[in-house]
C-alpha positions in Angstrom: 19.2 -39.3 10.4 18.6 -40.2 14.0 18.7 -37.7 16.7 19.2 -38.7 20.3 18.4 -37.0 23.6 16.5 -33.8 24.0 15.9 -31.5 21.1 16.5 -27.8 21.3 14.2 -25.7 19.3 15.6 -22.4 18.2 13.0 -19.9 17.3 13.8 -16.5 15.9 12.0 -13.6 17.7 8.9 -12.3 15.9 9.7 -9.0 14.3 6.6 -6.8 14.8 5.9 -3.6 13.1 4.0 -1.1 15.2 1.0 0.9 13.9 0.3 2.2 10.5 -0.7 -1.2 9.1 -4.4 -0.8 9.4 -6.9 -3.2 10.9 -7.2 -6.8 9.8 -10.6 -5.9 8.2 -9.3 -2.9 6.3 -6.4 -4.8 5.0 -8.6 -7.6 3.8 -10.8 -5.1 2.1 -7.7 -3.6 0.4 -6.6 -7.0 -0.8 -10.1 -7.6 -2.2 -10.0 -4.2 -4.0 -6.5 -4.9 -5.4 -7.6 -8.4 -6.7 -10.7 -6.8 -8.4 -8.4 -4.2 -9.9 -6.0 -6.9 -11.1 -8.9 -8.7 -12.8 -9.9 -5.5 -14.5 -6.2 -4.9 -15.6 -6.2 -8.4 -17.1 -9.5 -7.8 -18.8 -8.3 -4.6 -20.4 -5.0 -6.1 -21.4 -3.0 -3.7 -19.2 0.7 -3.3 -19.6 3.2 -5.6 -17.9 4.3 -2.7 -15.7 0.8 -2.0 -14.5 0.2 -5.7 -13.7 3.6 -5.9 -11.9 2.8 -2.8 -9.8 -0.5 -4.4 -8.8 1.1 -7.7 -8.0 3.6 -5.9 -5.7 0.8 -4.0 -4.1 -1.1 -7.2 -3.4 2.0 -8.8 -2.0 2.7 -5.9 0.3 -1.0 -5.8 1.5 -0.8 -9.6 2.2 2.4 -9.0 4.2 0.8 -6.2 6.2 -2.2 -8.4 6.8 0.0 -11.2 8.2 1.7 -8.7 10.6 -1.7 -7.4 11.7 -2.9 -10.9 12.4 0.2 -11.7 14.4 -0.3 -8.5 16.4 -3.9 -9.4 17.0 -3.5 -13.0 18.0 0.0 -13.5 19.3 0.6 -12.0 22.7 3.6 -9.6 22.8 6.5 -10.3 25.1 5.8 -7.0 26.9 2.2 -8.1 27.8 3.4 -11.0 29.9 
Protein backbone atom coordinates (compact mmCIF):
# COMPACT_ATOMS: atom_id res chain seq x y z
CA UNK A 1 0.00 0.00 0.00
CA UNK A 2 1.64 3.24 -1.13
CA UNK A 3 1.44 6.36 0.92
CA UNK A 4 2.08 9.75 -0.66
CA UNK A 5 3.01 13.09 0.81
CA UNK A 6 4.12 13.64 4.36
CA UNK A 7 3.38 11.15 7.05
CA UNK A 8 1.85 12.12 10.34
CA UNK A 9 3.08 10.09 13.28
CA UNK A 10 0.65 9.87 16.13
CA UNK A 11 2.22 9.03 19.41
CA UNK A 12 0.28 8.38 22.57
CA UNK A 13 1.61 10.27 25.58
CA UNK A 14 3.69 8.25 27.99
CA UNK A 15 1.78 7.38 31.08
CA UNK A 16 4.16 7.72 33.97
CA UNK A 17 3.65 6.56 37.46
CA UNK A 18 5.23 8.62 40.16
CA UNK A 19 7.21 7.26 43.07
CA UNK A 20 6.80 3.99 44.87
CA UNK A 21 8.33 1.89 42.11
CA UNK A 22 11.76 1.60 43.60
CA UNK A 23 15.03 2.16 41.88
CA UNK A 24 16.04 0.41 38.69
CA UNK A 25 18.64 -1.50 40.65
CA UNK A 26 16.24 -2.58 43.40
CA UNK A 27 13.69 -3.71 40.83
CA UNK A 28 16.33 -5.72 38.96
CA UNK A 29 17.28 -7.38 42.26
CA UNK A 30 13.60 -8.13 42.94
CA UNK A 31 13.20 -9.76 39.54
CA UNK A 32 16.35 -11.82 40.14
CA UNK A 33 14.97 -12.97 43.51
CA UNK A 34 11.59 -13.83 42.00
CA UNK A 35 13.22 -15.87 39.22
CA UNK A 36 15.31 -17.76 41.77
CA UNK A 37 12.13 -18.37 43.78
CA UNK A 38 10.41 -19.63 40.62
CA UNK A 39 13.21 -22.10 39.97
CA UNK A 40 12.85 -23.34 43.55
CA UNK A 41 9.07 -23.62 43.14
CA UNK A 42 9.57 -25.73 40.02
CA UNK A 43 12.24 -27.85 41.70
CA UNK A 44 9.90 -28.61 44.61
CA UNK A 45 6.89 -29.26 42.34
CA UNK A 46 4.90 -26.36 43.78
CA UNK A 47 1.22 -25.97 43.08
CA UNK A 48 -0.06 -24.32 39.93
CA UNK A 49 -1.46 -21.52 42.10
CA UNK A 50 1.96 -20.79 43.64
CA UNK A 51 3.62 -20.79 40.22
CA UNK A 52 0.94 -18.48 38.84
CA UNK A 53 1.31 -16.06 41.77
CA UNK A 54 5.07 -15.99 41.17
CA UNK A 55 4.55 -15.46 37.42
CA UNK A 56 2.28 -12.51 38.10
CA UNK A 57 4.80 -11.07 40.60
CA UNK A 58 7.57 -11.33 37.98
CA UNK A 59 5.37 -9.66 35.37
CA UNK A 60 4.48 -6.80 37.72
CA UNK A 61 8.12 -6.31 38.68
CA UNK A 62 9.08 -6.20 34.99
CA UNK A 63 6.37 -3.61 34.34
CA UNK A 64 7.59 -1.54 37.29
CA UNK A 65 11.15 -1.82 35.96
CA UNK A 66 10.10 -0.59 32.53
CA UNK A 67 8.39 2.43 34.10
CA UNK A 68 11.45 3.13 36.26
CA UNK A 69 13.70 2.98 33.19
CA UNK A 70 11.41 5.35 31.30
CA UNK A 71 11.42 7.74 34.24
CA UNK A 72 15.21 7.58 34.39
CA UNK A 73 16.04 7.97 30.71
CA UNK A 74 13.16 9.78 29.01
CA UNK A 75 12.92 13.44 29.92
CA UNK A 76 9.56 14.45 31.27
CA UNK A 77 7.54 17.09 29.48
CA UNK A 78 7.71 19.26 32.60
CA UNK A 79 11.52 19.30 32.53
CA UNK A 80 11.58 21.10 29.19
